[in-house]
BASESE-553210 format. One line per 2 residues: number of its first residue (from 1); for each residue z, y, x of C-alpha. Coordinates in nm, 2 decimals, padded with zeros to 4 digits. Example, Ala and Ser with C-alpha at 12.3 -4.5 7.8 and 13.67 -1.06 7.14 Angstrom:
# residues 2
1 = 00.78:-00.45:01.23; 00.71:-00.11:01.37
END
This chain:
# residues 107
1 = 10.98:12.23:08.24; 11.07:11.89:08.10
3 = 11.02:12.02:07.74; 10.68:12.17:07.83
5 = 10.57:11.85:07.99; 10.70:11.64:07.70
7 = 10.56:11.85:07.41; 10.24:12.01:07.56
9 = 10.03:11.70:07.63; 09.71:11.91:07.63
11 = 09.84:12.12:07.92; 10.02:11.84:08.11
13 = 09.75:11.79:08.37; 09.73:12.16:08.45
15 = 10.11:12.17:08.49; 10.10:11.88:08.73
17 = 09.82:12.04:08.93; 10.05:12.35:08.97
19 = 10.30:12.12:09.13; 10.03:12.02:09.38
21 = 10.13:12.09:09.75; 10.49:12.14:09.64
23 = 10.59:11.79:09.53; 10.76:11.69:09.86
25 = 10.97:12.00:09.87; 11.06:11.97:09.50
27 = 11.17:11.61:09.54; 11.44:11.73:09.78
29 = 11.56:11.99:09.53; 11.86:11.89:09.31
31 = 11.73:12.00:08.97; 11.35:11.97:09.03
33 = 11.38:11.61:09.15; 11.50:11.51:08.80
35 = 11.22:11.70:08.63; 10.96:11.53:08.85
37 = 11.11:11.19:08.81; 11.11:11.22:08.43
39 = 10.76:11.36:08.43; 10.63:11.08:08.65
41 = 10.80:10.79:08.48; 10.80:10.90:08.11
43 = 10.50:11.13:08.04; 10.23:11.10:08.31
45 = 09.92:10.88:08.27; 09.75:10.72:08.57
47 = 09.55:11.03:08.67; 09.85:11.27:08.63
49 = 10.06:11.04:08.85; 09.79:11.05:09.11
51 = 09.81:11.43:09.11; 10.18:11.41:09.19
53 = 10.13:11.14:09.46; 09.85:11.32:09.63
55 = 10.10:11.52:09.84; 10.22:11.20:10.01
57 = 09.87:11.14:10.15; 09.88:11.45:10.36
59 = 09.69:11.77:10.38; 09.36:11.61:10.47
61 = 09.35:11.40:10.15; 09.45:11.70:09.94
63 = 09.19:11.93:10.09; 08.90:11.69:10.04
65 = 08.97:11.61:09.68; 08.82:11.85:09.44
67 = 09.10:11.84:09.18; 08.84:11.91:08.90
69 = 08.91:11.58:08.73; 08.56:11.44:08.73
71 = 08.52:11.09:08.60; 08.45:10.95:08.95
73 = 08.76:11.12:09.09; 08.97:10.99:08.80
75 = 08.86:10.64:08.87; 08.94:10.67:09.24
77 = 09.28:10.83:09.15; 09.38:10.54:08.93
79 = 09.35:10.31:09.23; 09.61:10.51:09.42
81 = 09.60:10.51:09.80; 09.33:10.25:09.80
83 = 09.11:10.48:09.60; 09.17:10.77:09.84
85 = 09.09:10.56:10.14; 08.77:10.42:09.98
87 = 08.47:10.53:10.19; 08.69:10.69:10.46
89 = 08.67:10.54:10.81; 08.80:10.61:11.16
91 = 09.03:10.89:11.26; 09.05:11.05:10.92
93 = 09.18:10.72:10.77; 09.44:10.70:11.05
95 = 09.55:11.06:10.98; 09.60:10.99:10.61
97 = 09.80:10.67:10.68; 10.01:10.85:10.94
99 = 10.08:11.13:10.69; 10.19:10.87:10.43
101 = 10.42:10.71:10.68; 10.57:11.05:10.79
103 = 10.63:11.17:10.44; 10.79:10.85:10.32
105 = 11.02:10.83:10.62; 11.12:11.19:10.59
107 = 11.24:11.13:10.23
END
């Protein structure tokens, strides 16, 4: 996987989107955690990093993002958690922040 991520830059975003919803589980795996760490630190751009980080924001943030890579979504994704929370108020915002807290403490 590391070689695919390193040498196939054109397919990198689609590879990262396949990791979607599995990132937290893969980080706890002995071999997969190294692949994800290298991919995140060495090869991913801001949008691709946001794809990997999206799992930490909980299921609600993942469900309501289209994942199509539109320009508006890419700009929000570059802002990280702040971009995800942009325009979200009330209970939904609290659920996303609680999911972040839960996921980080479980690691």
